Backbone as CSV, one residue per row, in Angstrom:
resi,resn,N_x,N_y,N_z,CA_x,CA_y,CA_z,C_x,C_y,C_z
1,UNK,0.841,-1.191,0.000,0.000,0.000,0.000,0.884,1.251,0.000
2,UNK,0.672,2.182,-0.914,1.500,3.375,-0.994,1.182,4.345,0.134
3,UNK,2.213,5.086,0.544,2.059,6.054,1.611,1.289,7.264,1.103
4,UNK,0.283,7.760,1.855,-0.468,8.944,1.417,0.458,10.150,1.250
5,UNK,0.138,10.995,0.291,0.932,12.201,0.072,0.691,13.212,1.177
6,UNK,1.763,13.869,1.613,1.663,14.933,2.606,1.488,16.266,1.888
7,UNK,0.996,17.246,2.623,0.741,18.560,2.043,2.023,19.388,1.960
8,UNK,2.241,20.007,0.818,3.326,20.972,0.622,2.655,22.329,0.428
9,UNK,2.540,23.125,1.506,1.650,24.298,1.447,2.273,25.534,0.803
10,UNK,1.453,26.204,-0.001,1.801,27.504,-0.571,0.790,28.522,-0.040
11,UNK,1.163,29.321,0.941,0.297,30.436,1.286,0.658,31.606,0.365
12,UNK,-0.067,32.715,0.472,0.145,33.815,-0.469,1.531,34.435,-0.329
13,UNK,2.096,34.413,0.871,3.448,34.954,1.054,4.467,34.116,0.300
14,UNK,4.330,32.794,0.385,5.263,31.925,-0.349,5.080,32.094,-1.854
15,UNK,3.849,32.201,-2.298,3.580,32.367,-3.732,4.233,33.648,-4.247
16,UNK,4.056,34.734,-3.496,4.656,36.007,-3.909,6.174,35.922,-3.933
17,UNK,6.754,35.217,-2.933,8.206,35.084,-2.879,8.730,34.271,-4.065
18,UNK,8.036,33.191,-4.422,8.447,32.369,-5.562,8.408,33.190,-6.844
19,UNK,7.316,33.909,-7.057,7.173,34.714,-8.275,8.239,35.807,-8.335
20,UNK,8.474,36.472,-7.209,9.470,37.547,-7.183,10.856,37.030,-7.550
21,UNK,11.131,35.762,-7.198,12.434,35.195,-7.534,12.647,35.008,-9.025
22,UNK,11.557,34.840,-9.776,11.671,34.643,-11.218,11.546,35.946,-12.021
23,UNK,11.047,37.001,-11.409,10.755,38.238,-12.140,11.972,38.785,-12.898
24,UNK,13.172,38.842,-12.312,14.313,39.365,-13.090,14.570,38.572,-14.372
25,UNK,14.420,37.246,-14.307,14.611,36.416,-15.508,13.518,36.705,-16.526
26,UNK,12.286,36.821,-16.055,11.166,37.063,-16.969,11.290,38.413,-17.650
27,UNK,11.786,39.424,-16.936,11.963,40.746,-17.552,12.981,40.676,-18.681
28,UNK,14.021,39.880,-18.498,15.022,39.727,-19.557,14.438,38.976,-20.761
29,UNK,13.487,38.069,-20.489,12.858,37.309,-21.563,11.976,38.192,-22.453
30,UNK,11.476,39.297,-21.892,10.690,40.242,-22.689,9.320,39.727,-23.084
31,UNK,8.576,39.183,-22.144,7.229,38.688,-22.434,6.288,39.841,-22.768
32,UNK,5.397,39.599,-23.708,4.410,40.603,-24.105,3.169,40.560,-23.223
33,UNK,2.882,39.393,-22.643,1.669,39.236,-21.845,1.800,37.999,-20.964
34,UNK,0.945,37.955,-19.968,0.784,36.770,-19.118,-0.561,36.146,-19.466
35,UNK,-0.576,34.828,-19.622,-1.820,34.092,-19.845,-1.993,33.104,-18.699
36,UNK,-2.956,33.373,-17.844,-3.239,32.488,-16.723,-4.238,31.426,-17.144
37,UNK,-4.129,30.247,-16.549,-5.117,29.198,-16.764,-6.071,29.211,-15.573
38,UNK,-7.333,29.535,-15.863,-8.318,29.640,-14.795,-8.702,28.231,-14.324
39,UNK,-8.818,28.022,-12.980,-8.804,29.093,-12.019,-7.521,29.152,-11.223
40,UNK,-6.767,28.017,-11.211,-5.578,27.969,-10.365,-4.504,28.961,-10.726
41,UNK,-4.445,29.363,-12.006,-3.403,30.285,-12.423,-3.743,31.748,-12.253
42,UNK,-4.986,32.057,-11.840,-5.411,33.461,-11.808,-4.657,34.290,-10.780
43,UNK,-4.551,33.792,-9.530,-3.867,34.577,-8.489,-2.385,34.750,-8.799
44,UNK,-1.633,33.678,-9.088,-0.231,33.895,-9.444,-0.066,34.644,-10.757
45,UNK,-1.016,34.469,-11.698,-0.937,35.210,-12.952,-1.072,36.704,-12.734
46,UNK,-1.985,37.098,-11.843,-2.145,38.518,-11.537,-0.870,39.079,-10.917
47,UNK,-0.251,38.319,-9.996,0.998,38.780,-9.380,2.092,38.939,-10.435
48,UNK,2.202,37.959,-11.328,3.248,38.014,-12.351,3.029,39.181,-13.310
49,UNK,1.807,39.362,-13.776,1.545,40.449,-14.729,1.790,41.809,-14.093
50,UNK,1.442,41.945,-12.810,1.665,43.218,-12.120,3.150,43.532,-12.017
51,UNK,3.951,42.510,-11.664,5.387,42.759,-11.500,6.100,42.949,-12.838
52,UNK,5.519,42.396,-13.905,6.120,42.571,-15.227,5.553,43.758,-15.990
53,UNK,4.437,44.311,-15.461,3.767,45.442,-16.117,3.371,45.097,-17.558
54,UNK,2.751,43.915,-17.691,2.244,43.485,-18.993,0.786,43.066,-18.818
55,UNK,0.007,42.992,-19.900,-1.408,42.621,-19.778,-1.588,41.192,-19.256
56,UNK,-2.709,40.984,-18.577,-3.091,39.661,-18.093,-4.291,39.166,-18.890
57,UNK,-4.185,37.988,-19.452,-5.284,37.305,-20.123,-5.434,35.937,-19.464
58,UNK,-6.510,35.233,-19.788,-6.718,33.923,-19.162,-7.441,32.967,-20.102
59,UNK,-7.122,31.682,-19.933,-7.777,30.591,-20.643,-8.630,29.786,-19.673
60,UNK,-9.633,29.104,-20.195,-10.390,28.139,-19.402,-10.311,26.791,-20.093
61,UNK,-10.380,25.720,-19.301,-10.172,24.371,-19.825,-11.290,23.458,-19.371
62,UNK,-11.802,22.654,-20.279,-12.827,21.661,-19.968,-12.195,20.275,-20.013
63,UNK,-12.157,19.614,-18.854,-11.546,18.283,-18.812,-12.382,17.241,-19.551
64,UNK,-13.694,17.456,-19.589,-14.568,16.456,-20.220,-14.214,16.224,-21.693
65,UNK,-14.024,17.330,-22.420,-13.741,17.176,-23.856,-12.385,17.757,-24.259
66,UNK,-11.574,18.144,-23.243,-10.223,18.669,-23.474,-10.241,19.899,-24.388
67,UNK,-11.262,20.732,-24.214,-11.354,21.943,-25.036,-10.782,23.137,-24.272
68,UNK,-10.115,24.016,-25.020,-9.524,25.239,-24.464,-10.201,26.434,-25.125
69,UNK,-10.510,27.450,-24.321,-11.099,28.669,-24.872,-10.629,29.850,-24.035
70,UNK,-10.892,31.043,-24.547,-10.486,32.244,-23.813,-11.464,32.507,-22.664
71,UNK,-10.914,32.687,-21.483,-11.690,33.013,-20.283,-11.953,34.514,-20.225
72,UNK,-11.009,35.281,-20.742,-11.137,36.743,-20.768,-11.572,37.195,-22.157
73,UNK,-12.251,38.340,-22.173,-12.632,38.924,-23.459,-11.400,39.398,-24.220
74,UNK,-10.410,39.862,-23.499,-9.172,40.318,-24.135,-8.272,39.118,-24.428
75,UNK,-7.409,39.275,-25.401,-6.445,38.225,-25.724,-5.174,38.873,-26.265
76,UNK,-4.059,38.178,-26.222,-2.801,38.799,-26.664,-2.823,39.163,-28.149
77,UNK,-2.012,40.142,-28.470,-1.847,40.502,-29.878,-1.231,39.335,-30.632
78,UNK,-1.502,39.271,-31.925,-1.011,38.165,-32.751,0.505,38.023,-32.616
79,UNK,0.967,36.781,-32.483,2.396,36.507,-32.440,3.074,36.903,-31.143
80,UNK,2.315,37.008,-30.060,2.898,37.459,-28.789,3.754,36.374,-28.127
81,UNK,4.755,36.830,-27.411,5.542,35.960,-26.540,4.874,35.997,-25.168
82,UNK,4.304,34.874,-24.726,3.465,34.886,-23.529,4.012,33.948,-22.457
83,UNK,3.809,34.354,-21.224,4.140,33.520,-20.070,2.851,32.867,-19.600
84,UNK,2.757,31.559,-19.737,1.579,30.812,-19.302,1.751,30.462,-17.826
85,UNK,0.756,30.803,-17.016,0.861,30.621,-15.567,-0.199,29.644,-15.086
86,UNK,0.240,28.631,-14.338,-0.639,27.634,-13.741,-0.153,27.352,-12.326
87,UNK,-1.074,26.894,-11.454,-0.633,26.603,-10.090,0.206,25.331,-10.038
88,UNK,-0.256,24.262,-10.689,0.488,23.003,-10.629,0.526,22.355,-12.014
89,UNK,1.685,21.854,-12.399,1.825,21.039,-13.601,1.626,19.594,-13.181
90,UNK,0.431,19.069,-13.410,0.091,17.744,-12.922,0.243,16.669,-13.976
91,UNK,-0.424,15.541,-13.716,-0.356,14.399,-14.620,-1.391,14.476,-15.737
92,UNK,-2.280,15.460,-15.671,-3.353,15.586,-16.646,-2.921,16.313,-17.905
93,UNK,-3.907,16.776,-18.655,-3.658,17.328,-19.988,-3.869,18.842,-20.079
94,UNK,-4.202,19.497,-18.947,-4.556,20.920,-19.004,-3.446,21.759,-19.619
95,UNK,-2.245,21.668,-19.087,-1.144,22.486,-19.594,-0.795,22.111,-21.034
96,UNK,-0.725,20.830,-21.318,-0.366,20.379,-22.665,-1.335,20.943,-23.703
97,UNK,-2.622,20.804,-23.438,-3.624,21.275,-24.404,-3.644,22.799,-24.497
98,UNK,-3.408,23.491,-23.400,-3.397,24.955,-23.413,-2.223,25.490,-24.221
99,UNK,-1.072,24.849,-24.072,0.105,25.262,-24.843,-0.148,25.078,-26.341
100,UNK,-0.724,23.917,-26.684,-1.005,23.655,-28.099,-2.019,24.658,-28.649
101,UNK,-3.011,25.022,-27.841,-4.010,26.011,-28.250,-3.338,27.352,-28.567
102,UNK,-2.450,27.794,-27.693,-1.776,29.077,-27.902,-0.868,29.032,-29.126
103,UNK,-0.212,27.927,-29.337,0.646,27.808,-30.522,-0.172,27.854,-31.805
104,UNK,-1.334,27.190,-31.786,-2.186,27.231,-32.970,-2.665,28.641,-33.268
105,UNK,-2.799,29.453,-32.212,-3.225,30.849,-32.421,-2.049,31.758,-32.785
106,UNK,-0.860,31.158,-32.916,0.297,31.916,-33.387,1.152,32.529,-32.299
107,UNK,0.915,32.194,-31.034,1.692,32.754,-29.938,2.902,31.878,-29.606
108,UNK,3.793,32.419,-28.796,5.029,31.735,-28.420,5.059,31.581,-26.889
109,UNK,4.534,30.451,-26.368,4.377,30.313,-24.930,5.596,29.724,-24.219
110,UNK,5.843,30.244,-23.026,6.719,29.615,-22.046,5.862,29.388,-20.805
111,UNK,6.201,28.378,-20.009,5.318,27.951,-18.923,5.966,28.163,-17.564
112,UNK,5.180,28.744,-16.649,5.546,28.820,-15.234,4.486,28.095,-14.422
113,UNK,4.919,27.176,-13.562,4.021,26.499,-12.627,4.589,26.626,-11.223
114,UNK,3.727,26.978,-10.293,4.181,27.087,-8.908,4.743,25.773,-8.393
115,UNK,4.207,24.651,-8.885,4.656,23.347,-8.414,4.601,22.326,-9.539
116,UNK,5.601,21.466,-9.569,5.590,20.312,-10.465,6.458,19.229,-9.832
117,UNK,6.345,18.004,-10.342,7.195,16.926,-9.838,7.621,16.039,-10.991
118,UNK,8.287,14.958,-10.665,8.843,14.091,-11.708,7.762,13.440,-12.550
119,UNK,6.527,13.374,-12.045,5.435,12.730,-12.772,4.617,13.710,-13.621
120,UNK,4.974,14.981,-13.594,4.210,15.980,-14.343,4.282,15.699,-15.838
121,UNK,3.143,15.829,-16.496,3.081,15.580,-17.951,3.902,16.612,-18.713
122,UNK,3.855,17.863,-18.248,4.628,18.943,-18.852,5.628,19.456,-17.832
123,UNK,6.896,19.496,-18.196,7.912,20.100,-17.328,7.985,21.587,-17.664
124,UNK,7.615,22.454,-16.723,7.566,23.889,-17.042,8.953,24.480,-17.272
125,UNK,8.968,25.591,-17.983,10.223,26.315,-18.186,10.686,26.976,-16.902
126,UNK,9.732,27.358,-16.065,10.028,28.000,-14.785,9.094,27.385,-13.733
127,UNK,9.595,27.218,-12.534,8.734,26.686,-11.486,9.525,26.062,-10.358
128,UNK,8.803,25.460,-9.427,9.392,24.830,-8.257,9.076,23.343,-8.292
129,UNK,10.107,22.524,-8.269,9.909,21.070,-8.202,9.740,20.684,-6.736
130,UNK,8.592,20.120,-6.393,8.335,19.758,-5.004,8.868,18.356,-4.735
131,UNK,9.205,18.065,-3.466,9.811,16.762,-3.158,8.855,15.608,-3.406
132,UNK,9.425,14.437,-3.662,8.622,13.226,-3.818,7.856,12.956,-2.532
133,UNK,6.624,12.486,-2.673,5.813,12.174,-1.504,4.957,13.320,-1.014
134,UNK,4.994,14.453,-1.725,4.217,15.619,-1.321,3.263,16.026,-2.429
135,UNK,2.207,16.710,-2.026,1.211,17.255,-2.949,1.074,18.749,-2.682
136,UNK,1.136,19.548,-3.744,1.019,21.001,-3.575,-0.362,21.366,-3.033
137,UNK,-0.373,22.366,-2.158,-1.604,22.783,-1.464,-1.711,24.297,-1.544
138,UNK,-2.805,24.780,-2.164,-2.968,26.208,-2.416,-4.178,26.756,-1.668
139,UNK,-4.147,28.026,-1.272,-5.259,28.583,-0.499,-6.562,28.672,-1.282
140,UNK,-6.514,28.751,-2.617,-7.760,28.845,-3.384,-8.366,27.460,-3.638
141,UNK,-7.669,26.406,-3.265,-8.214,25.052,-3.358,-7.878,24.323,-2.069
142,UNK,-8.360,24.881,-0.970,-7.963,24.386,0.353,-8.317,22.919,0.549
143,UNK,-9.485,22.501,0.078,-9.950,21.140,0.346,-9.382,20.112,-0.628
144,UNK,-8.680,20.551,-1.671,-8.200,19.613,-2.685,-7.138,18.666,-2.152
145,UNK,-6.574,18.981,-0.980,-5.515,18.153,-0.417,-6.050,16.928,0.303
146,UNK,-7.328,16.897,0.621,-7.862,15.841,1.480,-8.067,14.535,0.701
147,UNK,-7.980,13.400,1.387,-8.208,12.110,0.714,-9.589,12.010,0.087
148,UNK,-10.604,12.581,0.741,-11.958,12.481,0.197,-12.085,13.252,-1.111
149,UNK,-11.402,14.391,-1.228,-11.430,15.131,-2.489,-10.602,14.409,-3.549
150,UNK,-9.441,13.882,-3.151,-8.594,13.178,-4.106,-9.325,11.995,-4.725
151,UNK,-10.227,11.386,-3.958,-10.971,10.225,-4.453,-11.918,10.591,-5.587
152,UNK,-12.209,11.897,-5.756,-13.110,12.315,-6.839,-12.399,12.469,-8.177
153,UNK,-11.051,12.281,-8.184,-10.254,12.490,-9.401,-10.472,13.890,-9.962
154,UNK,-10.536,14.845,-9.055,-10.709,16.260,-9.399,-12.029,16.535,-10.103
155,UNK,-13.035,15.700,-9.821,-14.380,15.902,-10.368,-15.383,15.844,-9.215
156,UNK,-15.346,16.820,-8.297,-16.233,16.765,-7.130,-17.697,16.897,-7.520
157,UNK,-18.551,16.184,-6.804,-19.988,16.253,-7.050,-20.702,17.089,-5.999
158,UNK,-19.953,17.547,-4.995,-20.513,18.371,-3.926,-19.702,19.661,-3.834
159,UNK,-20.212,20.685,-3.131,-19.404,21.891,-2.918,-18.069,21.529,-2.263
160,UNK,-17.007,22.192,-2.690,-15.677,21.791,-2.260,-15.473,21.910,-0.756
161,UNK,-16.172,22.858,-0.094,-15.977,22.987,1.347,-16.454,21.752,2.101
162,UNK,-17.300,20.946,1.466,-17.775,19.728,2.126,-16.712,18.635,2.174
163,UNK,-15.595,18.845,1.488,-14.498,17.877,1.507,-13.432,18.248,2.539
164,UNK,-13.718,19.212,3.406,-12.764,19.621,4.433,-12.478,18.466,5.384
165,UNK,-11.295,18.484,5.979,-10.891,17.454,6.937,-10.518,18.135,8.256
166,UNK,-11.306,17.872,9.296,-11.136,18.526,10.588,-10.370,17.636,11.567
167,UNK,-9.615,18.280,12.454,-8.988,17.610,13.584,-9.051,18.564,14.772
168,UNK,-8.981,18.011,15.993,-9.059,18.843,17.191,-7.984,18.443,18.195
169,UNK,-7.640,19.377,19.030,-6.859,19.145,20.231,-7.737,18.377,21.219
170,UNK,-7.152,17.782,22.244,-7.922,17.011,23.223,-8.134,17.798,24.513
171,UNK,-7.067,17.952,25.286,-7.177,18.656,26.563,-7.457,20.138,26.316
172,UNK,-8.487,20.642,26.987,-8.896,22.020,26.783,-10.016,22.159,25.779
173,UNK,-10.246,21.113,24.974,-11.360,21.108,24.030,-12.431,20.131,24.497
174,UNK,-12.072,18.857,24.602,-13.053,17.859,25.044,-13.184,17.779,26.560
175,UNK,-12.110,18.076,27.259,-12.134,18.026,28.718,-11.222,19.103,29.262
176,UNK,-11.352,19.359,30.573,-10.581,20.423,31.206,-9.083,20.145,31.100
177,UNK,-8.328,21.196,30.882,-6.870,21.103,30.807,-6.315,21.368,32.201
178,UNK,-5.821,20.323,32.878,-5.330,20.481,34.253,-4.019,21.268,34.260
179,UNK,-3.766,22.037,35.326,-2.531,22.839,35.397,-1.275,21.982,35.292
180,UNK,-0.281,22.478,34.579,0.954,21.736,34.363,1.664,21.379,35.661
181,UNK,1.619,22.256,36.647,2.385,22.011,37.867,1.889,20.770,38.605
182,UNK,0.634,20.391,38.409,0.113,19.199,39.079,0.794,17.932,38.559
183,UNK,1.087,17.892,37.274,1.774,16.734,36.706,3.183,16.625,37.274
184,UNK,3.840,17.763,37.451,5.200,17.751,37.991,5.221,17.351,39.467
185,UNK,4.193,17.752,40.204,4.169,17.487,41.640,3.719,16.070,41.961
186,UNK,2.746,15.541,41.235,2.212,14.206,41.530,1.636,13.621,40.237
187,UNK,2.504,13.034,39.421,2.115,12.615,38.086,0.991,11.581,38.105
188,UNK,1.176,10.490,38.814,0.196,9.409,38.772,-1.156,9.836,39.333
189,UNK,-1.134,10.600,40.414,-2.384,11.068,41.004,-3.112,12.013,40.046
190,UNK,-2.358,12.860,39.343,-2.973,13.804,38.404,-3.549,13.076,37.201
191,UNK,-2.831,12.058,36.700,-3.355,11.279,35.586,-4.642,10.561,35.983
192,UNK,-4.665,10.025,37.211,-5.877,9.349,37.689,-7.036,10.337,37.804
193,UNK,-6.731,11.574,38.264,-7.767,12.610,38.361,-8.284,12.972,36.973
194,UNK,-7.381,13.055,36.006,-7.776,13.391,34.628,-8.676,12.315,34.033
195,UNK,-8.390,11.055,34.362,-9.200,9.951,33.838,-10.655,10.032,34.284
196,UNK,-10.890,10.697,35.428,-12.243,10.768,35.985,-13.038,11.969,35.483
197,UNK,-12.370,12.854,34.734,-13.060,14.038,34.228,-14.130,13.642,33.210
198,UNK,-15.184,14.436,33.136,-16.219,14.234,32.132,-16.031,15.280,31.035
199,UNK,-16.602,15.063,29.854,-16.451,16.057,28.784,-16.965,17.433,29.199
200,UNK,-16.354,18.464,28.653,-16.770,19.834,28.927,-18.235,20.034,28.544
201,UNK,-18.916,20.891,29.292,-20.322,21.175,28.993,-20.488,21.874,27.650
202,UNK,-19.535,22.754,27.328,-19.581,23.469,26.047,-18.499,22.894,25.146
203,UNK,-18.902,22.396,23.992,-17.982,21.808,23.023,-18.139,22.513,21.677
204,UNK,-17.115,22.453,20.831,-17.252,23.043,19.487,-18.448,22.451,18.741
205,UNK,-19.094,23.271,17.947,-20.312,22.866,17.254,-20.066,22.038,16.018
206,UNK,-19.431,20.877,16.200,-19.159,19.937,15.124,-19.601,18.553,15.576
207,UNK,-19.716,17.640,14.645,-19.915,16.243,15.005,-18.562,15.706,15.467
208,UNK,-18.416,15.507,16.753,-17.137,15.110,17.333,-17.017,13.601,17.518
209,UNK,-18.044,12.849,17.138,-18.050,11.421,17.439,-16.946,10.655,16.709
210,UNK,-16.580,11.113,15.502,-15.534,10.400,14.771,-14.470,11.343,14.228
211,UNK,-14.310,12.498,14.865,-13.332,13.486,14.420,-11.924,13.049,14.817
212,UNK,-10.924,13.394,14.011,-9.534,13.084,14.340,-9.070,13.936,15.513
213,UNK,-8.303,13.318,16.406,-7.787,14.009,17.583,-6.273,13.974,17.516
214,UNK,-5.655,15.146,17.560,-4.199,15.272,17.588,-3.835,15.898,18.931
215,UNK,-3.302,15.101,19.820,-3.040,15.546,21.175,-1.549,15.564,21.479
216,UNK,-1.163,16.475,22.353,0.220,16.535,22.816,0.552,15.487,23.855
217,UNK,-0.423,14.717,24.286,-0.125,13.641,25.232,0.852,12.650,24.583
218,UNK,1.794,12.108,25.368,2.774,11.180,24.794,2.148,9.831,24.444
219,UNK,2.764,9.145,23.515,2.272,7.848,23.044,2.084,6.853,24.181
220,UNK,2.884,6.947,25.217,2.776,6.004,26.332,1.437,6.121,27.072
221,UNK,0.718,7.227,26.862,-0.594,7.411,27.498,-1.744,6.918,26.623
222,UNK,-1.451,6.216,25.530,-2.494,5.854,24.580,-3.595,5.014,25.225
223,UNK,-3.231,4.030,26.029,-4.229,3.131,26.594,-5.282,3.848,27.407
224,UNK,-4.839,4.672,28.352,-5.801,5.357,29.212,-6.536,6.459,28.447
225,UNK,-5.858,7.087,27.472,-6.511,8.124,26.671,-7.602,7.526,25.796
226,UNK,-7.300,6.409,25.136,-8.296,5.758,24.288,-9.471,5.261,25.104
227,UNK,-9.195,4.760,26.321,-10.279,4.282,27.190,-11.225,5.427,27.543
228,UNK,-10.676,6.625,27.824,-11.520,7.785,28.165,-12.365,8.180,26.949
229,UNK,-11.754,8.220,25.781,-12.485,8.605,24.574,-13.610,7.614,24.271
230,UNK,-13.296,6.322,24.357,-14.315,5.305,24.083,-15.472,5.409,25.076
231,UNK,-15.128,5.667,26.319,-16.151,5.744,27.378,-17.126,6.882,27.120
232,UNK,-16.649,7.942,26.496,-17.489,9.130,26.308,-17.942,9.320,24.865
233,UNK,-17.769,8.303,24.025,-18.358,8.333,22.690,-17.568,9.039,21.617
234,UNK,-16.248,9.181,21.796,-15.395,9.788,20.770,-14.572,8.677,20.125
235,UNK,-14.857,8.385,18.864,-14.282,7.193,18.234,-13.422,7.507,17.012
236,UNK,-13.019,8.755,16.857,-12.189,9.117,15.714,-10.746,8.684,15.892
237,UNK,-9.941,8.818,14.837,-8.521,8.468,14.925,-7.819,9.281,16.014
238,UNK,-6.919,8.640,16.753,-6.180,9.286,17.834,-4.703,9.342,17.463
239,UNK,-4.167,10.564,17.368,-2.760,10.773,17.034,-2.063,11.330,18.269
240,UNK,-1.000,10.649,18.721,-0.318,11.038,19.953,1.153,11.324,19.668
241,UNK,1.741,12.118,20.532,3.120,12.595,20.331,4.131,11.473,20.576
242,UNK,5.009,11.298,19.602,6.101,10.339,19.716,7.264,11.043,20.411
243,UNK,7.555,10.658,21.637,8.601,11.341,22.412,9.997,11.137,21.840
244,UNK,10.153,10.170,20.947,11.461,9.986,20.308,11.716,11.061,19.257
245,UNK,10.644,11.686,18.783,10.770,12.703,17.732,10.482,14.112,18.218
246,UNK,9.592,14.241,19.204,9.173,15.570,19.661,9.165,15.608,21.188
247,UNK,9.833,16.602,21.749,9.746,16.826,23.189,8.427,17.520,23.509
248,UNK,8.111,17.608,24.810,6.892,18.308,25.209,6.929,19.760,24.755
249,UNK,8.129,20.364,24.767,8.262,21.761,24.341,8.044,21.922,22.839
250,UNK,8.100,20.827,22.087,7.917,20.873,20.635,6.516,20.418,20.216
251,UNK,5.565,20.487,21.144,4.222,19.989,20.863,3.571,20.709,19.688
252,UNK,3.716,22.015,19.610,3.075,22.738,18.502,3.723,22.389,17.162
253,UNK,5.036,22.116,17.166,5.712,21.689,15.940,5.150,20.351,15.497
254,UNK,5.013,19.437,16.473,4.454,18.113,16.174,3.033,18.223,15.612
255,UNK,2.208,19.070,16.203,0.831,19.196,15.719,0.790,19.756,14.295
256,UNK,1.623,20.743,14.013,1.676,21.296,12.658,2.139,20.232,11.660
257,UNK,3.145,19.464,12.044,3.633,18.403,11.166,2.539,17.366,10.893
258,UNK,1.765,17.028,11.916,0.708,16.035,11.743,-0.415,16.572,10.852
259,UNK,-0.726,17.862,10.966,-1.740,18.452,10.082,-1.339,18.293,8.622
260,UNK,-0.062,18.585,8.337,0.406,18.512,6.954,0.539,17.063,6.494
261,UNK,1.039,16.188,7.375,1.228,14.790,6.987,-0.105,14.092,6.756
262,UNK,-1.132,14.477,7.525,-2.435,13.827,7.434,-3.423,14.616,6.564
263,UNK,-2.970,15.746,6.029,-3.769,16.555,5.103,-5.087,17.030,5.715
264,UNK,-5.022,17.538,6.944,-6.191,18.164,7.554,-6.253,19.628,7.122
265,UNK,-7.451,20.099,6.828,-7.621,21.486,6.411,-7.947,22.416,7.581
266,UNK,-8.484,21.871,8.693,-8.911,22.667,9.835,-8.455,22.000,11.134
267,UNK,-8.026,22.812,12.093,-7.603,22.279,13.384,-8.044,23.223,14.498
268,UNK,-8.621,22.650,15.553,-9.057,23.414,16.721,-8.070,23.174,17.853
269,UNK,-7.480,24.242,18.362,-6.462,24.183,19.420,-6.904,25.023,20.607
270,UNK,-6.687,24.498,21.819,-7.152,25.192,23.021,-6.121,26.157,23.599
271,UNK,-4.857,25.999,23.255,-3.801,26.854,23.798,-3.484,27.957,22.799
272,UNK,-3.632,29.224,23.170,-3.445,30.302,22.179,-2.019,30.403,21.657
273,UNK,-1.027,30.131,22.509,0.366,30.198,22.055,0.633,29.088,21.034
274,UNK,0.150,27.889,21.338,0.299,26.802,20.374,-0.461,27.099,19.081
275,UNK,-1.651,27.661,19.206,-2.443,27.978,18.015,-1.683,28.913,17.087
276,UNK,-1.029,29.924,17.648,-0.253,30.860,16.835,0.912,30.161,16.152
277,UNK,1.615,29.300,16.885,2.764,28.623,16.304,2.335,27.633,15.229
278,UNK,1.263,26.912,15.481,0.750,25.973,14.471,0.342,26.721,13.210
279,UNK,-0.355,27.848,13.384,-0.802,28.635,12.231,0.378,29.165,11.422
280,UNK,1.492,29.480,12.088,2.664,29.994,11.381,3.392,28.900,10.617
281,UNK,3.206,27.647,11.037,3.905,26.521,10.407,3.053,25.826,9.347
282,UNK,1.761,25.740,9.571,0.840,25.119,8.605,-0.047,26.223,8.060
283,UNK,0.494,27.061,7.185,-0.108,28.354,6.909,-1.311,28.318,5.987
284,UNK,-1.531,27.216,5.290,-2.735,27.139,4.471,-3.900,26.552,5.273
285,UNK,-3.577,25.837,6.344,-4.634,25.264,7.181,-5.392,26.363,7.910
286,UNK,-6.652,26.088,8.251,-7.432,26.975,9.102,-7.223,26.530,10.545
287,UNK,-6.492,27.313,11.310,-6.242,27.014,12.722,-7.175,27.883,13.553
288,UNK,-7.884,27.243,14.468,-8.922,27.915,15.255,-8.598,27.761,16.727
289,UNK,-8.555,28.876,17.443,-8.352,28.840,18.890,-9.701,28.725,19.572
290,UNK,-9.828,27.700,20.410,-11.035,27.469,21.181,-10.756,27.852,22.630
291,UNK,-11.446,28.863,23.145,-11.182,29.337,24.507,-12.130,28.731,25.538
292,UNK,-12.852,27.706,25.144,-13.776,27.046,26.043,-15.228,27.367,25.753
293,UNK,-15.450,28.446,25.013,-16.828,28.814,24.680,-16.942,29.482,23.318
294,UNK,-15.798,29.948,22.781,-15.821,30.720,21.539,-14.665,30.293,20.650
295,UNK,-14.905,30.273,19.339,-13.889,29.893,18.370,-13.398,31.128,17.633
296,UNK,-12.068,31.267,17.523,-11.482,32.409,16.835,-10.441,31.939,15.843
297,UNK,-10.598,32.356,14.591,-9.667,31.983,13.543,-8.336,32.688,13.773
298,UNK,-7.235,31.958,13.605,-5.903,32.472,13.918,-5.104,32.623,12.627
299,UNK,-4.475,33.780,12.444,-3.539,34.003,11.353,-2.196,34.377,11.960
300,UNK,-1.122,33.795,11.461,0.196,34.101,12.019,1.248,33.964,10.937
301,UNK,1.950,35.054,10.648,3.072,35.044,9.728,4.304,35.568,10.450
302,UNK,5.383,34.832,10.329,6.629,35.241,10.990,7.159,36.524,10.363
303,UNK,7.630,37.426,11.214,8.216,38.688,10.769,9.703,38.663,11.042
304,UNK,10.521,38.719,9.987,11.969,38.656,10.166,12.537,40.003,10.584
305,UNK,12.034,41.062,9.962,12.553,42.409,10.249,11.397,43.244,10.757
306,UNK,11.420,43.573,12.025,10.259,44.207,12.661,9.905,45.552,12.046
307,UNK,10.902,46.341,11.684,10.588,47.693,11.192,9.961,47.651,9.796
308,UNK,9.964,46.467,9.140,9.311,46.341,7.833,7.915,45.743,7.965
309,UNK,7.533,45.373,9.167,6.238,44.695,9.355,5.093,45.643,9.084
């Protein structure tokens, strides 16, 4: 059985940084226009056209009959040298057919893709090759990373938001989060006290019966943790911290890594400091801080130079 692909996230900051890195080369190439492939190429296409100060046009593609047509009313002048922009160069025929369409119309296309890999049908002239075992993840197609969406072969029959994959923290969400000092002072007694806790009266407004749980509790606590969950009707997958890979101080790093490895689009965290760190590491995911009664969406981008923030 092959290992599921992990998420390789592109938030808008990363997308802008990737495009900015290619702009000096593109200016030397002297492109007359940018042609984005709707819809994945629209956001990066707009960024590229703005930085190159050239017109933006767009194509649309029908997978059913492999037909290409103009998405925009405007189109490049005859014989233009165009930069074709797409989010991912995949295994399908979109890029191949779009390039052939532009050539038939007399244009001279070069291709930029934010992501491609060794299996891509078209190797772009410009782009980022992502590592083996990863799948590109973009903010305009947040749910496309999930296994349930992948099973549709990119032909969803329901609204895309219905393919979201949720996970939650345990302590502080499903039950009270006991003070840390109690574990240090009397570990076994505190664990026994925790086992007797009942679920919080106020819980997030989701179906929690089979939701994935990503907890900072160490793997050695799996038996008693699973027993508590089973006793109270929570039967979703349980992911616990491997102490050989992550210390307790690295809990937020571990949670962010698990979100990306398991392709979850949404995560509810009870600790605000952890929520901020997770959001900064898994930047396309929706990270939500749960304070016990209210949910707040968290955005966090690292600032390297404070005076430029």
